[in-house]
N, C-alpha and C positions, 0 to 999 in steps of 0.2 A: 504494500500500500504506500502511496506517496505521502510526503510530509504535509504538514498543515498548509503551507503556502505553495507547494510544488504543483498542485493540480491545475493551476492557471499559469504555469511557467514552463510549459512543454516546448522543447525545441524540435521535437518530432511529433508526428500526428497519426499514430497507429489507431486501429479501431478501438482497442481497449483504452487508449488515452482519450480519445474522443468521447467514449461512453462515460468514463469517469468524470471528465470535464462537465458533461451535460448533467450527470447525476448531482454533482456538487453545486453546479451553477443553479440548478432548480431550487436548491435549498437556501440560496443567498437572498438577502434583502433586495428588493427591486431597485432601491436607491443606489446600490453598489454594483449593479450588473453592467452598467456602461463601462466602469473602470476595469472589471474583470475581463470583459471582451477586448478592451483596448490593450491591456497588459499581455493577454495571451496572444493577440495578434502581433505584438511586438516581438515576442519570443519566437513565434513561427517565422517571422521575417528573418530573424537572426539565424534560424535553422534552415533557411532557404526554401521554405514552404510559402511562396509568395501568393499563389491563388487561394490557398486556405486562409492566409492572413487577410486577404481582401474580403473573403466571404464573411469572416467575423466582423470586420470593420463595417461592411454593408449592414450587417445585422445590428450593430451598435447604433448606427445612424438612423435606421428605420424603426427599431423597436425600443431602444433605450437611449434616446438622444440626451446627452448631458453636456452643456456648454463647456464645462471644465475640460472635457476630453476632446473637444472639436479640433483644436490646433494640432495636437499629437495625432489624432485620427487621420486628419487630412495629410499630415506629414508622412505617416506610415503608408497611406495610400500612394502618395507620390513616389516613395522609395520602392514600393512593390511594383508599380507600373514602370518605373525606370529600370528595375532589374529584369522585367519582362520585355524590355525594349519598346515600350509604348510611350514615346516621347511626348505626344500630344496630351494624353491623359495624365502623365506625370506632371507636366507643366501646369495643367489646370488645377491639380491637387496642391502643388506647391503654392500657387497663388492664393488658393482658398485658405491654406494654413497661414500664410503671411497676413492676409486680410483679417483673419480671425484674431491674430495677435494685435493688430492695429485697433480692432474694435474692442478687444478685451485685454488690455495690456498687463493685467495681473497674472496672466498665464503665459509662460514663455517656454519655448523649445529651442533647439538648435537649427530651426528651419532656415535662417539666413545663411548659415554655413553650408547646409546641405543643398540649398538652392543654388548658391554660387558655384559649388563644386559640380553640380549637375550641368550648369551652363558652360563652365570651363571645359569639363571633360567631353561634353558633346559638341563643343565648338559652335555654340549657338550665338553667332556674332550679333544677331539682331537683339539679343537680350543682355549684352555685355553692360550697357549703361544701367539697365534696370537692376542687374545683380549688384552693381556698385552702390546704387542708392540703398538697396536692402542691407548690404554690409555696413554702410555708414550709419544707418539707423540703428543697427545692433550695438554699436559702440556707445550709444547713449543709455544703454540698459544694463545695469548691474555690473558685477565684477567678473573679469574674464580669467579663466584658468590658463596655464601655459599652453595646453593643447588647443584651446579655443583661440588664444592669441596667435599661435602658429598658423592655424588654418585661416584665420581672418586676414593676417598680413600676407600670407603666401598667395591666397586666392585673389586678394586685391592687387597684388603685384602682377599676377598673370593677366588680370583684366586690364589694368593700366597699360601694360606692355602691349597687349593686343590692340588697344585703342590708340596707341602712340601718344599717351598722355604722360606727362612727367610724374615722377614719384614711384615708378615701378622698382627702381633699384633700392631706394630707401626702405620701401615696404618689404622687399626681399631680405634686406639686412635685419629688419625688425623680426621677421619670421625666423631667421637663423638664430637670433638672440633668444627668442622664445623657446626654440628647440634645444638650446644649450642650457636652459635653466634646470637646476637640480633641486629647487624648493618651490612649492606651490605658492608660497606667500601666506599660507594659513598654518599657524604654529601647531594646531592640533592634528592637521592632516598634511604633513610636509611633502608627501609623495603623490598627492591627489592630482590626477589629470596632467601629469608630466608627459612630454613627448617621448615615447619609447623608440619609435622608428619613423623616419620620414618616408612617406610613399615615394617609391623610386621615380615615378614620372614627375612628381612635384619637386623633389630634390634636384633633379636634372634641369628642370625648367628654371628654378631659382638660381642655380649655379650659372646658367647661361645669361640670365638677366644681370646678375652681379658682375660677371666677367665683361658684360657690354658687348 
């Protein structure tokens, strides 16, 4: 039998796991069901079960819509569609997640970083300026961890470089500085969200930008 919290954190989705999820899900309070569906959808995404994740998200939005989970729900949809190669639906879901955070700023995800990475990796040149605006809006919200700083500055560097706008090199250098940090800045959690490994494609792009 799974643990107390494991039943909605499956990274695989066998028949027995689905059955146990449904059995336990039926016993939960209706007010919590949106969250359980969203969390399980996230774990299924991590496990590579993109269509199954989308099915749970569709169920969340249709049967148990809870505004608190909308931004994350749309973001997970975007990431699933992206993984399945559906750029159009991914873009639609990214924008819905971004708009949800603008409408309800108390709920935040990493959608600015995920959206910018989606744009850069898919070379969607018509969206470069939009991605820059989203990234710049993120910097006004909360404290950034080293890993978030790294992605922010590196993706911004790539976008500026592609657009031929000044600042690409300085942002690449800031990204490298974030990657080199050995302390999170939080004394209780010194190793939280440090950069463990730079993605090869991003490291190579930054090195080229810095080298000029």
